C-alpha positions as semicolon CSV with decimal commas, in nm:
position;residue;x (nm);y (nm);z (nm)
1;M;4,686;1,138;24,079
2;N;4,487;1,168;23,774
3;S;4,626;1,510;23,701
4;E;4,946;1,361;23,654
5;I;4,786;1,162;23,390
6;R;4,650;1,465;23,217
7;S;5,016;1,607;23,175
8;L;5,122;1,322;22,957
9;E;5,171;1,357;22,606
10;P;4,978;1,346;22,401
11;K;4,765;1,558;22,613
12;A;4,460;1,514;22,384
13;L;4,449;1,143;22,426
14;W;4,537;1,123;22,796
15;N;4,294;1,396;22,885
16;K;3,995;1,225;22,714
17;F;4,106;0,903;22,883
18;A;4,100;1,047;23,222
19;D;3,759;1,219;23,147
20;L;3,627;0,864;23,043
21;N;3,767;0,693;23,352
22;A;3,578;0,928;23,576
23;V;3,259;0,738;23,448
24;P;3,169;0,395;23,567
25;R;3,120;0,161;23,280
26;A;3,084;-0,188;23,362
27;S;2,953;-0,434;23,103
28;K;2,587;-0,428;23,096
29;K;2,587;-0,111;23,319
30;E;2,664;0,141;23,058
31;A;2,376;0,381;23,109
32;R;2,616;0,664;23,248
33;V;2,885;0,603;22,997
34;I;2,625;0,624;22,713
35;A;2,485;0,949;22,836
36;F;2,838;1,070;22,876
37;M;2,916;1,006;22,514
38;K;2,602;1,165;22,370
39;A;2,660;1,473;22,570
40;F;3,009;1,490;22,433
41;G;2,896;1,459;22,069
42;N;2,606;1,691;22,136
43;N;2,836;1,954;22,281
44;L;3,037;1,941;21,975
45;G;2,745;1,993;21,751
46;L;2,789;1,681;21,566
47;E;2,519;1,419;21,464
48;V;2,461;1,178;21,734
49;I;2,277;0,847;21,717
50;E;2,184;0,604;21,989
51;D;2,063;0,274;21,836
52;E;1,805;0,057;21,990
53;V;2,072;-0,162;22,203
54;G;2,267;0,144;22,330
55;N;2,551;0,174;22,089
56;V;2,648;0,554;22,028
57;I;2,729;0,663;21,676
58;I;2,892;1,007;21,639
59;K;2,944;1,152;21,283
60;K;3,193;1,414;21,175
61;P;3,240;1,562;20,828
62;A;3,581;1,535;20,658
63;T;3,821;1,827;20,697
64;A;3,873;2,045;20,410
65;G;4,033;1,866;20,110
66;M;3,965;1,530;20,251
67;E;3,579;1,507;20,111
68;D;3,700;1,259;19,831
69;R;3,822;1,009;20,070
70;E;3,661;0,696;20,178
71;T;3,427;0,746;20,501
72;I;3,583;0,563;20,779
73;V;3,443;0,392;21,096
74;M;3,643;0,435;21,413
75;Q;3,520;0,191;21,654
76;S;3,591;0,095;22,030
77;H;3,373;-0,038;22,304
78;L;3,253;0,163;22,601
79;D;3,243;-0,100;22,847
80;M;3,537;-0,226;23,080
81;V;3,622;-0,526;23,296
82;H;3,562;-0,441;23,665
83;Q;3,829;-0,630;23,872
84;K;4,004;-0,545;24,208
85;N;4,236;-0,688;24,454
86;T;4,069;-0,828;24,766
87;D;4,233;-0,580;24,972
88;T;4,128;-0,294;24,779
89;N;3,851;-0,072;24,898
90;F;3,683;0,047;24,596
91;D;3,315;0,077;24,474
92;F;3,304;0,046;24,071
93;E;2,945;0,181;24,075
94;T;3,032;0,514;24,219
95;Q;3,394;0,570;24,204
96;G;3,621;0,666;23,885
97;I;3,958;0,486;23,831
98;E;4,225;0,595;24,033
99;M;4,542;0,627;23,800
100;Y;4,906;0,678;23,872
101;I;5,238;0,693;23,681
102;D;5,475;0,393;23,733
103;G;5,780;0,448;23,509
104;D;5,671;0,406;23,155
105;W;5,326;0,283;23,258
106;V;4,979;0,411;23,378
107;R;4,837;0,176;23,624
108;A;4,535;0,200;23,843
109;K;4,546;0,159;24,228
110;G;4,442;-0,201;24,305
111;T;4,191;-0,210;24,014
112;T;4,150;-0,259;23,630
113;L;4,277;0,040;23,434
114;G;4,004;0,058;23,160
115;A;4,280;0,102;22,892
116;D;4,095;-0,185;22,734
117;N;3,922;-0,030;22,545
118;G;3,935;0,316;22,710
119;L;4,226;0,406;22,519
120;G;4,056;0,348;22,198
121;V;3,747;0,546;22,293
122;A;3,990;0,824;22,406
123;T;4,149;0,839;22,076
124;I;3,816;0,864;21,902
125;M;3,698;1,158;22,115
126;A;4,036;1,348;22,068
127;V;3,989;1,328;21,687
128;L;3,636;1,429;21,712
129;E;3,703;1,725;21,925
130;S;4,000;1,838;21,734
131;K;3,974;2,136;21,470
132;A;4,344;2,071;21,353
133;I;4,365;1,685;21,288
134;V;4,309;1,618;20,921
135;H;4,080;1,320;20,842
136;P;3,814;1,203;20,610
137;A;3,455;1,191;20,693
138;I;3,415;0,982;21,047
139;E;3,168;0,759;21,167
140;A;3,258;0,705;21,546
141;L;3,106;0,376;21,664
142;F;3,120;0,318;22,045
143;T;2,981;-0,029;22,121
144;I;2,836;-0,164;22,431
145;D;2,887;-0,479;22,623
146;E;3,193;-0,617;22,453
147;E;3,347;-0,791;22,760
148;T;3,063;-1,018;22,844
149;G;2,883;-1,100;22,529
150;M;2,942;-0,852;22,247
151;T;2,553;-0,772;22,232
152;G;2,617;-0,430;22,112
153;A;2,809;-0,521;21,814
154;M;2,542;-0,814;21,768
155;G;2,248;-0,573;21,775
156;L;2,401;-0,327;21,528
157;K;2,182;-0,327;21,236
158;G;2,284;-0,311;20,863
159;G;2,248;0,038;20,697
160;V;2,318;0,243;21,002
161;L;2,682;0,312;20,880
162;S;2,804;0,414;20,538
163;G;3,168;0,375;20,597
164;G;3,393;0,141;20,377
165;I;3,671;0,109;20,610
166;L;3,665;0,022;21,001
167;L;3,944;0,105;21,197
168;N;3,913;-0,122;21,534
169;L;4,127;0,028;21,813
170;D;4,132;-0,266;22,047
171;T;4,479;-0,458;21,969
172;E;4,710;-0,446;22,271
173;E;5,058;-0,479;22,096
174;D;5,178;-0,151;21,910
175;D;5,375;-0,326;21,670
176;E;5,079;-0,558;21,578
177;I;4,814;-0,506;21,290
178;G;4,522;-0,734;21,353
179;V;4,357;-0,898;21,053
180;G;4,142;-1,156;21,239
181;C;4,036;-1,290;21,577
182;A;3,878;-1,590;21,750
183;G;3,510;-1,638;21,798
184;G;3,374;-1,759;22,132
185;I;3,075;-1,936;22,319
186;D;2,981;-1,946;22,680
187;V;2,940;-2,287;22,840
188;T;2,753;-2,304;23,158
189;A;2,703;-2,615;23,380
190;T;2,450;-2,624;23,666
191;R;2,315;-2,865;23,884
192;A;2,096;-2,874;24,207
193;Y;2,220;-3,088;24,501
194;K;2,094;-3,186;24,837
195;E;2,254;-3,034;25,150
196;E;2,320;-3,275;25,436
197;E;2,350;-3,168;25,794
198;T;2,723;-3,168;25,884
199;P;2,792;-3,485;26,113
200;E;2,929;-3,437;26,455
201;F;3,302;-3,446;26,511
202;K;3,392;-3,246;26,204
203;T;3,629;-2,931;26,203
204;G;3,586;-2,650;25,984
205;Y;3,819;-2,521;25,741
206;E;3,877;-2,247;25,494
207;I;4,086;-2,281;25,188
208;R;4,195;-1,988;24,994
209;V;4,371;-1,958;24,665
210;K;4,509;-1,602;24,583
211;G;4,786;-1,399;24,454
212;L;4,784;-1,537;24,086
213;Q;4,829;-1,283;23,819
214;G;4,495;-1,359;23,633
215;G;4,487;-1,186;23,278
216;H;4,279;-1,219;22,958
217;S;4,138;-1,542;22,909
218;G;4,234;-1,522;22,523
219;M;4,530;-1,319;22,490
220;D;4,706;-1,469;22,792
221;I;4,568;-1,813;22,777
222;H;4,895;-1,982;22,618
223;K;5,109;-1,843;22,917
224;G;5,042;-2,127;23,117
225;L;4,949;-1,906;23,419
226;G;4,753;-2,051;23,721
227;N;4,380;-2,075;23,728
228;A;4,248;-2,039;24,077
229;N;3,958;-2,278;24,010
230;K;4,162;-2,563;23,887
231;I;4,426;-2,520;24,178
232;M;4,127;-2,527;24,428
233;N;3,969;-2,834;24,276
234;R;4,319;-3,025;24,305
235;L;4,339;-2,935;24,667
236;L;3,960;-3,042;24,739
237;F;3,999;-3,358;24,541
238;D;4,319;-3,455;24,713
239;G;4,150;-3,370;25,064
240;F;3,848;-3,581;24,976
241;E;4,070;-3,877;24,846
242;N;4,298;-3,879;25,150
243;F;4,092;-3,750;25,453
244;G;3,698;-3,757;25,337
245;L;3,693;-3,382;25,303
246;R;3,333;-3,253;25,257
247;I;3,264;-2,944;25,071
248;S;3,032;-2,672;25,198
249;E;3,092;-2,370;24,970
250;I;3,308;-2,267;24,698
251;D;3,353;-1,927;24,538
252;G;3,603;-1,915;24,254
253;G;3,687;-1,677;23,983
254;S;3,466;-1,385;23,852
255;L;3,435;-1,303;23,477
256;R;3,438;-1,553;23,193
257;N;3,708;-1,343;23,014
258;A;3,951;-1,314;23,297
259;I;4,153;-1,604;23,405
260;P;4,062;-1,673;23,768
261;R;4,304;-1,515;24,017
262;E;4,141;-1,608;24,350
263;S;3,903;-1,891;24,486
264;S;3,780;-1,981;24,838
265;A;3,606;-2,305;24,988
266;I;3,462;-2,372;25,301
267;V;3,512;-2,763;25,395
268;A;3,480;-2,991;25,673
269;I;3,698;-3,288;25,780
270;D;3,687;-3,546;26,059
271;T;3,842;-3,381;26,374
272;L;4,071;-3,689;26,412
273;H;4,237;-3,609;26,084
274;D;4,314;-3,249;26,182
275;A;4,690;-3,271;26,216
276;V;4,760;-3,481;25,930
277;F;4,524;-3,279;25,687
278;N;4,690;-2,972;25,772
279;A;5,037;-3,146;25,686
280;E;4,914;-3,269;25,360
281;M;4,761;-2,959;25,264
282;S;5,074;-2,764;25,349
283;A;5,301;-3,017;25,137
284;L;5,049;-3,014;24,841
285;A;5,050;-2,632;24,847
286;E;5,422;-2,620;24,829
287;I;5,416;-2,867;24,547
288;I;5,175;-2,647;24,360
289;K;5,385;-2,329;24,443
290;T;5,697;-2,503;24,314
291;E;5,519;-2,616;23,977
292;L;5,398;-2,245;23,931
293;K;5,693;-2,042;24,080
294;T;5,820;-1,897;23,750
295;L;5,482;-1,769;23,621
296;E;5,314;-1,721;23,955
297;P;5,569;-1,600;24,221
298;D;5,304;-1,453;24,447
299;L;5,071;-1,745;24,462
300;E;4,926;-1,797;24,818
301;I;4,743;-2,111;24,944
302;V;4,607;-2,059;25,289
303;V;4,431;-2,333;25,500
304;S;4,266;-2,217;25,818
305;K;4,025;-2,307;26,072
306;T;3,686;-2,171;26,060
307;E;3,343;-2,241;26,227
308;T;3,241;-2,584;26,121
309;P;2,975;-2,547;25,845
310;E;2,606;-2,632;25,930
311;K;2,553;-2,802;25,578
312;I;2,759;-2,988;25,328
313;M;2,728;-3,132;25,003
314;D;2,569;-3,461;24,902
315;L;2,857;-3,695;24,879
316;G;2,776;-3,849;24,531
317;V;2,735;-3,516;24,383
318;Q;3,047;-3,377;24,522
319;E;3,245;-3,669;24,390
320;G;3,108;-3,619;24,041
321;M;3,150;-3,237;24,040
322;T;3,535;-3,257;24,155
323;R;3,602;-3,532;23,900
324;A;3,434;-3,328;23,646
325;L;3,625;-3,003;23,703
326;Y;3,921;-3,223;23,705
327;A;3,869;-3,350;23,361
328;A;3,757;-3,028;23,219
329;I;4,002;-2,893;22,977
330;N;4,153;-2,556;23,061
331;G;4,397;-2,343;22,857
332;V;4,519;-2,438;22,509
333;Y;4,339;-2,711;22,322
334;R;4,477;-2,663;21,984
335;M;4,731;-2,452;21,808
336;S;4,674;-2,322;21,453
337;A;4,813;-2,540;21,182
338;D;4,821;-2,217;20,947
339;I;4,934;-1,921;21,147
340;P;5,255;-1,987;21,341
341;D;5,239;-1,940;21,725
342;L;4,870;-1,855;21,712
343;V;4,624;-2,029;21,968
344;E;4,342;-2,179;21,742
345;T;4,122;-2,309;22,026
346;S;4,114;-2,270;22,415
347;N;3,884;-2,281;22,724
348;N;3,877;-2,084;23,045
349;V;3,724;-2,245;23,352
350;A;3,622;-1,891;23,479
351;R;3,360;-1,922;23,754
352;V;3,271;-2,201;23,998
353;I;3,001;-2,121;24,261
354;V;2,880;-2,400;24,499
355;K;2,630;-2,257;24,765
356;E;2,290;-2,351;24,914
357;G;2,217;-2,637;24,697
358;E;2,331;-2,502;24,359
359;I;2,629;-2,577;24,141
360;K;2,732;-2,339;23,856
361;I;3,022;-2,357;23,652
362;G;3,126;-2,108;23,391
363;C;3,332;-2,140;23,081
364;L;3,435;-1,936;22,808
365;T;3,549;-2,148;22,486
366;R;3,731;-1,952;22,197
367;S;3,844;-2,048;21,868
368;S;3,935;-1,897;21,519
369;V;3,765;-2,215;21,352
370;D;3,387;-2,250;21,438
371;S;3,395;-2,632;21,423
372;S;3,686;-2,659;21,675
373;K;3,502;-2,413;21,898
374;M;3,208;-2,645;21,897
375;D;3,423;-2,950;21,921
376;L;3,568;-2,825;22,253
377;A;3,214;-2,710;22,375
378;N;3,071;-3,049;22,332
379;T;3,382;-3,197;22,495
380;L;3,298;-2,971;22,811
381;R;2,925;-3,057;22,761
382;A;2,981;-3,425;22,797
383;T;3,241;-3,380;23,091
384;F;2,962;-3,198;23,279
385;E;2,657;-3,403;23,177
386;L;2,815;-3,724;23,278
387;T;2,801;-3,585;23,644
388;G;2,431;-3,499;23,614
389;C;2,468;-3,127;23,522
390;E;2,253;-2,942;23,261
391;V;2,464;-2,763;23,023
392;E;2,368;-2,456;22,826
393;F;2,548;-2,282;22,543
394;S;2,511;-1,904;22,496
395;G;2,658;-1,598;22,372
396;D;2,806;-1,752;22,068
397;Y;2,979;-1,508;21,833
398;P;3,165;-1,562;21,508
399;G;3,539;-1,502;21,457
400;W;3,708;-1,262;21,199
401;T;3,841;-1,442;20,882
402;P;4,156;-1,265;20,763
403;N;4,162;-1,069;20,426
404;M;4,512;-1,022;20,341
405;D;4,421;-0,833;20,010
406;A;4,250;-0,563;20,186
407;S;4,368;-0,203;20,064
408;I;4,352;-0,081;20,414
409;L;4,595;-0,324;20,539
410;K;4,852;-0,233;20,264
411;V;4,813;0,128;20,392
412;L;4,876;0,057;20,752
413;S;5,155;-0,173;20,661
414;N;5,342;0,072;20,439
415;L;5,286;0,356;20,696
416;Y;5,406;0,159;20,997
417;E;5,730;0,069;20,811
418;K;5,772;0,416;20,687
419;I;5,736;0,573;21,031
420;N;5,915;0,302;21,249
421;G;6,180;0,173;21,018
422;E;6,069;-0,182;21,060
423;K;5,762;-0,407;20,943
424;A;5,459;-0,436;21,155
425;H;5,355;-0,777;21,277
426;V;5,053;-0,870;21,087
427;A;4,865;-1,107;21,273
428;A;4,530;-1,277;21,393
429;C;4,472;-1,296;21,767
430;H;4,300;-1,530;22,019
431;A;4,086;-1,244;22,168
432;G;3,732;-1,179;22,071
433;L;3,713;-0,859;21,862
434;E;3,391;-0,730;21,739
435;C;3,511;-0,714;21,380
436;G;3,370;-1,053;21,298
437;I;3,036;-0,981;21,422
438;L;3,038;-0,627;21,252
439;G;3,128;-0,798;20,944
440;S;2,803;-1,012;20,932
441;N;2,594;-0,699;20,866
442;Y;2,853;-0,512;20,679
443;P;3,030;-0,794;20,449
444;E;3,165;-0,522;20,216
445;M;3,365;-0,334;20,475
446;E;3,723;-0,351;20,496
447;M;3,842;-0,402;20,872
448;I;4,167;-0,343;21,050
449;S;4,281;-0,353;21,423
450;F;4,560;-0,172;21,589
451;G;4,606;-0,006;21,926
452;P;4,892;0,084;22,187
453;T;5,069;-0,158;22,428
454;I;4,849;-0,272;22,720
455;R;4,959;-0,548;22,945
456;G;4,763;-0,747;23,212
457;A;4,400;-0,667;23,073
458;H;4,124;-0,788;23,268
459;S;4,321;-0,784;23,598
460;P;4,427;-0,526;23,857
461;D;4,783;-0,548;23,693
462;E;4,640;-0,385;23,364
463;R;4,878;-0,110;23,267
464;A;4,929;0,116;22,968
465;S;5,266;0,207;22,813
466;I;5,315;0,592;22,796
467;S;5,572;0,584;22,528
468;S;5,356;0,339;22,320
469;A;5,070;0,565;22,342
470;Q;5,279;0,832;22,186
471;K;5,398;0,611;21,896
472;Y;5,030;0,482;21,845
473;W;4,901;0,852;21,841
474;K;5,148;0,930;21,565
475;F;5,052;0,623;21,353
476;V;4,675;0,720;21,400
477;L;4,741;1,084;21,270
478;E;4,922;0,924;20,964
479;I;4,655;0,679;20,911
480;L;4,366;0,937;20,902
481;K;4,576;1,151;20,650
482;N;4,626;0,854;20,409
483;I;4,291;0,694;20,387
484;P;4,251;0,579;20,019
485;K;4,012;0,789;19,782
486;K;3,641;0,644;19,729
């Protein structure tokens, strides 16, 4: 399968992507890909630096005649989101991504593809390796842990880089030039609870929510996609209100930056309510599927009998938790008043775990306005604290404020229109790019973001457009030739 990918044009880009995708590279587990990148740079005879947090910097001199141009930083992140379908047998720790071609798209077999941000990394690798591409002096910056905290960007110290322009290759629409992004903060609610012995005459059930699209919790948050944690809580709340349903376990969602696709729960109900409970759950499941049928045609809600659990949650804690999850804001909180169609502030109720006397609820709150980000984070904090949870804020990172007067923006805008015969869409995005963080230590550096078209990032539906990659590659080559003089 991957041999098909290597035959795609531009071969330089797709071959490097295939090389990279053979290396497991989960966030916070980047040791192998760091070693891979260092070996790549050393084999080219280039200067290679690994900083104290694990970022890799590879420096390449300008080609002949380009020595008077501004040094550029080409930047992408090494880590990728590891997600797979439940019926996919795949070990991210040991296996490389299995890719295939589907019309104009490159996909992976039941897993995330790693195009986010692997196509950016592969682009830089191809430029570093080439002896024919015209370019100014390059500082290639490969950051770690972008997807779960941006600790690589946060750990990069000032003075390591000398470039005056940064090209971030992490935008997912090929007609878009990114000039700003949202900041984010992790909101985590935890609480211990007493487990009770399950009374007699109870029947055990497993409830499963699956088949949702999922997606990027920033770029896709405005689409109104189903959130498995919110759907599950709706089912549990209804089951308790009508039948005294008691919760034993919940396992919903996965990563904070991925809209939850699946959730499962083990519950117990009075045996005498067996038939009517099944009927009520089936009816409610059909209502939810009807509500979401346009956006989530593959949604499944399965309620099936299972072994009656030995333990259930303390009743008071269960009531408080399900009410808090119902009240917790999920999705778009506020649209930007300044930039049309831009989500300003949002939240993703990303992870819900209830097991063995411990509750953990994880959210990712994003905003391009820091005060609005903290307002929503405090709204969530108050919601969960009212139920007795302890709430922690962590992983706070800033947004990237647009600079509409940047010289590199003018270069890219003019080149895009010249090449494609139409204007690019200059925009801020609701994702978390590393530019805002990097700018805190390099405030004089001009920054811009662009990339090829990618769909379904952070989900097993992730796919990269082949024709867009060709368009993007041509754009990259023209940009490198047209970097302004110092």
